[in-house]
C-alpha positions as CSV (number, residue, x, y, z in Angstrom):
1,M,232.6,154.4,86.5
2,F,233.4,150.8,85.7
3,A,233.7,149.5,82.0
4,C,230.5,147.7,80.9
5,P,228.9,147.0,77.6
6,F,225.7,148.8,78.8
7,G,227.1,152.5,78.4
8,S,226.8,154.9,80.7
9,H,223.8,153.7,82.3
10,A,225.8,150.4,83.2
11,L,225.3,151.2,86.9
12,W,221.6,151.0,86.9
13,F,221.8,147.5,85.4
14,F,222.2,145.8,88.7
15,P,219.6,147.3,90.3
16,A,217.3,146.5,87.5
17,L,218.4,142.9,87.5
18,L,218.2,142.6,91.4
19,V,214.2,144.2,91.2
20,L,213.3,141.4,88.5
21,L,215.0,138.6,90.4
22,L,213.1,139.5,93.7
23,V,210.0,139.6,91.5
24,L,210.5,136.1,90.4
25,L,211.4,135.0,93.7
26,F,208.4,136.3,95.2
27,L,206.3,134.7,92.5
28,L,208.3,131.3,92.7
29,R,208.8,130.8,96.2
30,W,207.4,133.7,98.8
31,I,203.9,133.8,97.6
32,D,203.8,130.0,99.0
33,W,204.8,131.2,102.5
34,A,202.0,133.8,102.6
35,A,199.4,131.3,100.9
36,A,200.7,129.0,104.0
37,R,199.9,131.8,106.4
38,R,196.3,132.2,105.3
39,V,195.8,128.4,105.5
40,M,196.6,128.7,109.1
41,A,194.6,131.8,109.6
42,A,191.4,130.2,108.0
43,P,188.5,129.4,110.7
44,T,187.6,125.8,111.0
45,A,184.4,124.7,112.1
46,D,183.9,122.1,114.9
47,A,183.4,118.7,113.9
48,A,179.5,117.9,114.7
49,E,180.4,114.4,115.8
50,L,184.1,113.3,116.4
51,P,184.4,110.2,114.1
52,R,186.3,107.0,115.1
53,I,189.9,107.1,113.9
54,S,192.1,104.3,113.5
55,I,195.9,105.0,113.6
56,I,197.8,102.5,111.2
57,V,201.8,102.1,112.4
58,P,203.8,100.2,110.3
59,C,206.8,98.6,112.4
60,F,210.2,97.1,111.3
61,N,212.6,96.8,114.0
62,A,211.0,99.7,115.8
63,A,211.2,97.9,119.6
64,R,212.3,101.1,121.2
65,A,210.4,103.8,119.4
66,L,206.9,101.9,120.1
67,E,207.6,101.7,123.6
68,T,208.1,105.5,123.9
69,S,205.6,106.6,121.3
70,I,202.6,104.3,121.7
71,P,202.0,105.1,125.6
72,K,201.9,108.9,124.4
73,I,199.3,108.2,121.6
74,L,197.3,106.2,124.2
75,Q,196.8,109.7,126.2
76,Q,195.2,111.3,123.5
77,D,191.9,113.2,124.6
78,Y,189.8,111.6,122.3
79,P,186.9,109.3,122.9
80,D,187.2,106.7,120.3
81,F,190.2,105.7,118.6
82,Q,192.6,102.5,118.0
83,I,196.1,101.7,117.3
84,I,196.9,99.2,114.4
85,L,200.3,98.1,114.9
86,V,201.9,96.1,111.8
87,N,204.7,94.2,112.2
88,E,206.8,94.2,108.8
89,N,208.7,90.8,109.5
90,S,210.9,92.6,112.1
91,E,214.4,91.1,113.5
92,D,214.5,92.8,116.9
93,D,212.1,92.2,119.9
94,T,209.6,94.4,117.7
95,A,207.2,91.7,117.9
96,D,207.1,90.9,121.8
97,V,206.9,94.8,122.3
98,I,203.5,95.0,120.0
99,K,202.0,92.0,122.1
100,R,202.6,93.3,125.3
101,L,201.4,96.7,124.2
102,A,198.2,95.1,122.8
103,Q,197.6,93.0,126.0
104,S,197.9,96.2,128.1
105,D,195.3,98.5,126.2
106,P,192.4,97.2,124.3
107,R,192.7,100.0,122.1
108,V,195.8,98.6,120.6
109,R,195.4,95.9,118.0
110,H,198.1,94.1,115.9
111,T,198.9,92.3,112.7
112,Y,201.8,91.2,110.6
113,V,202.9,90.9,107.0
114,P,203.5,87.3,106.1
115,D,206.6,85.8,105.4
116,T,205.6,84.6,102.3
117,S,204.7,88.2,100.6
118,R,207.4,89.0,98.2
119,S,205.3,90.8,95.7
120,I,205.0,94.1,97.3
121,E,207.4,96.5,99.5
122,P,206.7,95.4,103.4
123,R,205.6,99.0,104.4
124,K,203.0,99.2,101.4
125,L,201.8,95.7,102.3
126,A,201.6,96.8,106.1
127,L,199.9,100.2,105.5
128,T,197.3,98.1,103.4
129,L,196.7,95.7,105.7
130,G,196.2,98.0,108.4
131,I,194.0,100.1,106.7
132,K,191.8,97.3,105.8
133,A,191.7,96.0,109.3
134,A,190.6,99.4,110.3
135,R,186.9,99.6,112.1
136,S,186.7,103.3,111.5
137,E,186.0,105.3,108.2
138,W,189.1,107.5,108.9
139,V,192.8,106.5,109.2
140,V,195.9,108.0,110.0
141,I,199.0,106.8,109.0
142,A,202.0,107.1,111.7
143,E,205.6,106.2,111.9
144,P,206.7,104.3,115.0
145,D,209.1,107.0,116.2
146,A,206.2,109.6,115.7
147,Q,204.7,111.3,118.9
148,P,201.9,113.9,119.2
149,V,202.8,117.5,120.0
150,S,199.8,117.6,122.4
151,R,197.0,115.5,124.0
152,S,194.4,117.1,121.5
153,W,196.3,115.7,118.3
154,L,193.3,113.4,117.1
155,R,190.7,116.3,118.4
156,T,192.5,118.9,116.1
157,L,192.3,116.7,113.3
158,A,188.9,115.5,113.7
159,T,187.8,118.9,112.9
160,R,189.0,118.7,109.2
161,C,187.3,115.2,108.8
162,T,184.2,116.5,107.5
163,E,181.7,115.0,104.9
164,A,183.3,117.3,102.0
165,V,187.0,116.0,102.9
166,D,188.8,113.0,101.6
167,A,192.2,113.6,103.0
168,V,193.5,115.6,105.6
169,L,197.2,116.6,105.5
170,S,198.8,117.6,109.0
171,L,202.2,119.0,110.0
172,C,205.2,116.7,111.1
173,L,208.0,118.4,113.3
174,V,211.4,117.9,114.0
175,R,211.8,116.8,117.7
176,T,214.6,118.3,119.5
177,N,217.3,116.0,120.8
178,D,220.2,117.1,123.2
179,D,222.3,114.3,121.6
180,E,222.3,116.1,117.9
181,P,224.3,118.8,117.0
182,R,222.4,122.0,116.7
183,S,223.4,122.7,113.0
184,A,221.8,119.2,112.3
185,L,218.6,120.3,113.9
186,R,218.1,123.6,112.3
187,R,218.8,122.3,109.0
188,A,216.5,119.1,109.3
189,S,213.6,121.7,111.2
190,Y,213.9,124.3,108.4
191,E,213.9,122.1,105.4
192,C,211.0,119.7,106.8
193,L,208.9,122.8,107.7
194,A,209.7,125.0,104.7
195,E,208.6,122.0,102.5
196,Q,205.6,121.2,104.2
197,L,204.6,124.7,103.9
198,R,205.2,124.7,100.3
199,L,203.3,121.6,99.7
200,A,200.3,123.1,101.9
201,A,200.3,126.2,99.3
202,A,200.4,123.9,96.3
203,V,197.5,122.0,97.7
204,R,195.5,125.4,98.3
205,L,196.3,126.2,94.8
206,G,194.8,122.6,93.5
207,N,198.2,121.4,92.9
208,S,198.4,118.3,95.4
209,V,201.7,116.8,94.8
210,G,202.4,114.9,97.9
211,W,202.8,115.0,101.7
212,M,205.4,113.8,104.3
213,P,205.5,110.0,105.0
214,A,203.3,110.4,108.4
215,N,200.6,112.4,109.7
216,V,198.3,111.6,106.5
217,C,194.5,111.2,107.5
218,M,192.1,109.8,104.9
219,R,189.3,108.0,104.2
220,K,189.5,104.3,104.2
221,N,186.7,103.8,101.5
222,W,188.9,106.8,99.6
223,F,192.1,104.6,99.9
224,L,190.3,101.3,98.6
225,A,188.4,103.1,96.0
226,N,191.6,104.6,94.3
227,D,193.3,100.8,94.5
228,G,195.7,102.0,97.5
229,F,199.3,102.1,96.6
230,T,199.0,100.5,93.2
231,D,200.8,103.5,91.4
232,S,203.9,102.8,93.7
233,L,204.4,99.1,93.6
234,T,207.8,99.3,91.6
235,L,209.0,101.7,94.0
236,P,210.2,100.8,97.8
237,F,209.2,104.7,99.1
238,G,207.1,107.3,98.2
239,E,203.6,105.7,98.5
240,E,201.9,108.7,100.1
241,T,203.3,110.9,98.1
242,L,202.5,109.2,94.7
243,L,198.8,108.4,96.0
244,L,198.0,112.0,97.0
245,A,199.8,113.4,93.5
246,A,197.7,111.0,91.5
247,H,194.1,111.2,93.5
248,A,194.1,114.0,95.9
249,T,192.0,117.1,94.8
250,R,191.6,120.4,95.9
251,E,188.2,120.2,96.7
252,R,188.4,117.3,98.7
253,T,191.7,117.6,100.4
254,A,192.3,119.5,103.9
255,V,195.5,121.1,104.9
256,C,195.9,121.3,108.8
257,L,198.7,123.9,109.7
258,D,197.8,123.7,113.7
259,R,200.6,122.8,116.1
260,A,198.4,121.0,118.3
261,A,197.8,118.5,115.2
262,A,201.3,118.1,114.8
263,L,203.5,114.9,115.0
264,T,207.3,115.1,115.8
265,L,209.9,113.0,114.5
266,P,213.7,112.6,115.3
267,A,215.9,114.6,113.1
268,P,217.7,112.7,110.4
269,D,221.3,112.9,110.4
270,R,223.3,114.3,107.4
271,R,223.6,111.2,105.3
272,A,219.6,110.3,106.0
273,L,218.7,113.7,105.0
274,A,220.5,113.9,101.8
275,M,219.3,110.3,100.9
276,E,215.6,111.8,101.7
277,H,216.4,114.4,98.7
278,V,217.4,111.7,96.4
279,K,214.0,109.8,97.2
280,A,212.1,112.8,96.8
281,C,213.6,113.7,93.5
282,E,212.8,110.0,92.2
283,T,209.2,110.4,93.6
284,G,208.6,113.7,92.1
285,R,209.7,112.3,88.8
286,R,207.2,109.2,89.0
287,A,204.3,111.6,90.3
288,G,203.0,112.9,87.3
289,R,203.1,116.2,85.0
290,R,202.2,118.2,88.1
291,A,204.8,117.3,90.3
292,R,207.4,117.4,88.0
293,L,206.1,121.1,86.9
294,Y,206.2,121.6,91.1
295,R,210.0,120.3,91.4
296,L,211.1,122.4,88.1
297,R,209.4,125.5,89.8
298,E,211.5,124.7,93.1
299,T,214.7,124.7,91.1
300,A,214.2,127.6,89.2
301,A,213.2,129.4,92.8
302,A,216.5,127.8,94.3
303,W,218.7,129.0,91.6
304,T,216.6,132.4,91.1
305,H,217.5,133.0,95.2
306,L,221.2,132.2,94.5
307,L,221.6,134.5,91.6
308,A,219.9,137.2,93.6
309,L,222.3,137.1,96.3
310,L,225.3,137.3,93.8
311,V,224.3,140.0,92.2
312,P,225.0,142.2,95.1
313,V,228.3,140.9,95.6
314,V,229.1,141.5,91.8
315,Y,228.0,144.9,92.1
316,L,230.0,145.5,95.2
317,A,233.2,144.0,93.5
318,L,233.0,146.3,90.5
319,R,232.3,149.3,92.4
320,L,235.1,149.0,94.7
321,A,237.6,148.4,91.3
322,A,236.1,151.7,89.7
323,D,236.6,153.5,92.8
324,L,240.4,152.3,93.4
325,F,240.9,152.9,89.6
326,H,239.9,156.4,89.6
327,N,241.2,156.8,93.5
328,A,237.8,158.7,94.2
329,Y,234.1,157.9,94.9
330,T,232.0,158.2,92.0
331,A,229.2,160.6,92.9
332,A,227.0,159.1,90.0
333,A,226.7,156.0,91.5
334,L,225.3,157.2,94.8
335,A,221.6,156.5,93.9
336,P,222.3,153.1,92.6
337,D,224.5,152.2,95.6
338,I,221.7,153.1,98.0
339,I,219.2,151.4,95.9
340,V,221.2,148.1,95.9
341,L,221.8,148.4,99.5
342,L,218.1,148.6,100.2
343,L,217.0,145.9,97.7
344,T,220.3,143.6,99.3
345,A,218.6,144.2,102.8
346,A,215.1,143.4,101.3
347,L,216.6,140.1,100.3
348,L,218.1,139.0,103.3
349,L,215.1,140.0,105.7
350,L,212.3,139.2,103.7
351,P,212.5,135.3,103.9
352,P,212.5,135.2,107.5
353,L,210.0,137.9,108.1
354,L,207.8,135.9,105.9
355,L,208.4,132.9,107.7
356,R,208.6,134.5,111.2
357,P,204.7,134.1,112.0
358,V,204.3,130.6,111.0
359,F,207.6,129.5,112.8
360,K,206.5,131.3,115.8
361,A,203.0,129.8,115.9
362,L,204.7,126.5,115.6
363,Q,207.2,127.3,118.1
364,Q,210.1,126.4,115.8
365,P,213.2,128.6,115.7
366,V,212.8,131.4,113.4
367,P,215.5,131.1,110.6
368,W,216.9,134.5,110.8
369,L,220.5,133.7,109.1
370,Y,220.0,130.1,108.1
371,A,217.4,131.3,105.4
372,T,220.1,132.9,103.4
373,G,222.8,130.2,104.2
374,H,220.4,127.6,102.8
375,A,219.6,129.6,100.0
376,L,223.4,129.5,99.1
377,L,223.8,125.8,99.2
378,C,220.1,124.5,98.5
379,P,220.6,124.6,94.3
380,W,223.9,122.7,94.5
381,R,222.3,120.2,97.0
382,R,219.3,119.5,94.5
383,T,221.8,119.2,91.8
384,A,223.7,116.8,93.7
385,A,220.6,115.1,94.7
386,A,219.3,114.9,91.1
387,V,222.8,113.3,89.8
388,R,223.1,111.1,92.8
389,C,219.1,109.9,91.5
390,K,220.2,109.2,88.4
391,W,223.0,107.1,89.3
392,L,220.8,105.1,91.5
393,R,217.7,104.8,89.7
394,K,218.4,101.5,88.7
395,T,218.4,100.2,92.6
396,F,214.9,101.8,93.4
397,V,213.1,99.5,91.0
398,R,211.4,96.8,92.6
399,K,212.4,93.5,91.4
400,F,209.7,90.8,91.6
């Protein structure tokens, strides 16, 4: 038996530590995935009357994206909706594309951000102008390159737009692209969906801490009553997250994890994804106490997962050293060896097994091996994002 300050019971220290880490990991992260599965399985009542919906699309240098995405949105199987395109002083052919789309279909309207506007971020002002111009009670925020998964996107969202709800949060999925490396697509798809599952579980537990910057449906009057993006005027990103973190409540917020109600977005490259982590870090810091506690919990979960993966490695190294030293297998270690082996198998298999039903329902690749690889790198990525966020913090402040 290898030497250890815990005496003759040293072999049982590692199985006990691994059990403790698995319990902590379940409470910190895996329970969120189980909650997300319950959200998906929850029955939804059909809306008695389909409300009129306005889709707000802020546009900056998005001519090519609009030519692809808007015709697909116009194919929605929905009786009454409009699209409001807001030009953010684009420098390409966006203005011409917007006018052409508006002339081709009466459901497409357009406006623009005035050149003289300097006191507010263009995207925030574009969204605010679009929402104020909407002729419907419900508005959906979308991106220029967002495309619906199905023709029933709006119809599925409308089933959640009831009198008891002010905001509906629906999925954003990463769109496959043959030009992108498979590793980049897999990482972006996993991180995007796993983060939304955690945010959905947080909403269900009464801790709304934000959402993706697209596919957010809300009441126009609720947005105006809460002064819109007033809480994020000095930050050039994160407006949806800060709005929801400040004003969304468990009773008046619904989450839609139905694939039919999802929008797809192109996969960001590695540099863009790293910058998204930095923005999420800064947004979470500004989103109030609940969001800060949520990010602290996520950081603890990431390091717990990494430590749990390292425990079997350390145990195996010490056991091999002890057996080589004695030149024989330690019979007393048989039971701890078997238990550590079983716990390691559970640690490797439980994350993809818990995520498999959700990923399969959403027709996303199941992260069998990637879940473990991501767990090994996630703490270091979060640390790098936090350091970079602190370094760039002064550049995030909006100067009027």
